[in-house]
N, C-alpha and C positions, 0 to 999 in steps of 0.2 A: 602279110604278104609275100609271095615270091620276087628274089630280085628281078626276073623278068616282068613280073607284072608292074612292079614299080619304074622299071624303066618305059615299059608302053606308055603307062600314065604321064610320064614327065614329059614324054616325045609327044603327047597329046596335049600338051598345055598346062599341067597341073605339077610346075615347079616345085612347089611344097613338099612334094613326095620324094625330093631328092634329100631332105633332112633324115628320111629312114633311112637311105642308103648309107648316109654320113655316120648316123650311130651304131651302124650295124658294123661297119668297117673303120670307124675312126680309131679304134686303139690299136689295131693289126697295122695299119699304115704308120701312125706315128711310131710304133715301136721299131719299124723298119727305118723310117727315118732317124730316130734316133740311134740305132745302130749304128748308123752311117756318119752321122752329125758330133755325136757325145754333146750335146746343147740342146737343153729343154728349148731354148728359144728358138733354134734354128731348125730343131725336128719341128716345132709348131709351126713357125714361117713354111716350112718343105711340107708339112700335111696340108696346110691350107692351099697351097700351089696345087698340091696333085689332086686337091678335090674339086677345082676351080679348073684344072687341065681335062678333069674326067667330067664335068658337068657340059664344056663345052665338047667333048668330044664326042659325046653320047649318040647324036646321029650315025656315028660311023660305028658304034656298037653293032655286032653282028647277032641279032635275037637267036636264041638257043643255045648260045655258047653261055662260059660259064663267067658270070661277072665278075666274082671275086678272082679269077686267071686276070683277065683284062686289066682289072683295076691295078693287082699289083704288078703287072707288067709296066704301066704308068709310073707306079711309085718304085719300081727298082732301077726303071730308065732316070727318072729325076732324078733319084737320089745317086745315081754312077755320075751324073752330068753334075750335079753340087760336090762330088768327090773330086773328080778330075780338076775342079777350079780351086777347091779348099784343101786338099790334103788333110781329112780329119783324123782325130785319135781316136782307135778302137778301145773300148775298156767292156770285159766281161759283166753283164748286166747280174751274174749271181754274186759276184762280187762287192758290188753295191749293196745288195740286199743285205747280205752276211756281215758288213759294219753294223749294222743297227740290232743285232740281235742279241739280246741281252746276257745271254748263258756263254757266249763267247769272251774269254780272256783276250786282255792285251797283248798277250802272244801271239795266239791263235788270229787275232786281227793281222798283225804284222807281217805272220807268214801269209796269210791270205792275201794281202797286199802285196808281198812279192809275188806271189805266184799269179795272180793278176797282170801284174807290170811283164812277168815272163810269155803271159797270153799275149796281152797286147802288143809285144814287139814281134812275136811270132806271127801271129795272125795280119798285124799291117805289113810284114813283107813277103805275105803272099801277091800272086800277081791279083788282079781285079777279077778275072774269072772263078777263081779258086774262092777269092774271100768272098763273094757274091754267093756261091753254092753254099759254102758254110752259115752265112747267116740265115739265108731261107729255110736249109735243113735243121740246123741247131737250135736257133734261136723263134725260128716262126713254126718250128713243125710241120714244113712243108713235105710231102713226098719227093722222092725224084719225078715221080711223073709230073706233080703240079709243078714242079720247079720247071721240067721242061717245057710244059705249056708257059709258064709265065716268061721264060727266057726266050721262048720261041726257038728251042733247040732239041734235037733228038733225046729220050731217055736214055739210051745207052752213053751218049757222051755226059749227061748230067751224072750218070754213076761212075762214070770214068774220072769226070773232075773232082768227083767226091771222093774217089776213091785216092788218087793223087795227091789232092786235097788233105787228106787225114795223114798220108803217108809223110808229105811235106812237114805238115805240123809235128808229126812223132817225131821227126828227125831234128828238127829245131829244137825241140822240149827234150830231147834224150838226155843231150849233156846238162841239162838244167835242173833244179831241185824238184822237178815236176815229176821227172822220171818218166817222160813220151807215151808210152804205153797206158800208163795208170791213171792218166789225167780224165777226169770226169767230161770233159768236153770229148773225148773221141771213144766214150764207151758206147754211145748210140748207136746200135747196129742199123745198117742201111743197104 
């Protein structure tokens, strides 16, 4: 079933269909929450809160709109509210995965950890509007148009923020061992 069909069914009294929406979007919403919290427990709690809020707000959903955009708008806003209260630590997800690759030697692990710390510091230092665009673009693979819809902001504004965020990040990383332009995070074209 399509999202809009599920929503119609839920609104007509079949609340059990909401499980299908949760199953469909749980991983992406959890990843978004984790990027903000860097805590499995907090991300799980926030994910649950987001789906509860989404369920309770379903009557306000405009049929014909993209449910995913509406859901991620709720998710990002909830994560931003959480961030304002908690000041979370940001960790590059790839660095966590690289720690468990057996072919990587201890020296490589140390270099990657140092690189990750540099990136964490640089991203954490960005203003919220730039940090959010980077998370949605690089870690959730949303297009600038999708981000514009999620944040309810014009596409050109998102493209400008993405351009500025890259520029700020390159400058922050330029003097580090990562070498600004060469870092993987900045290689995705947009």
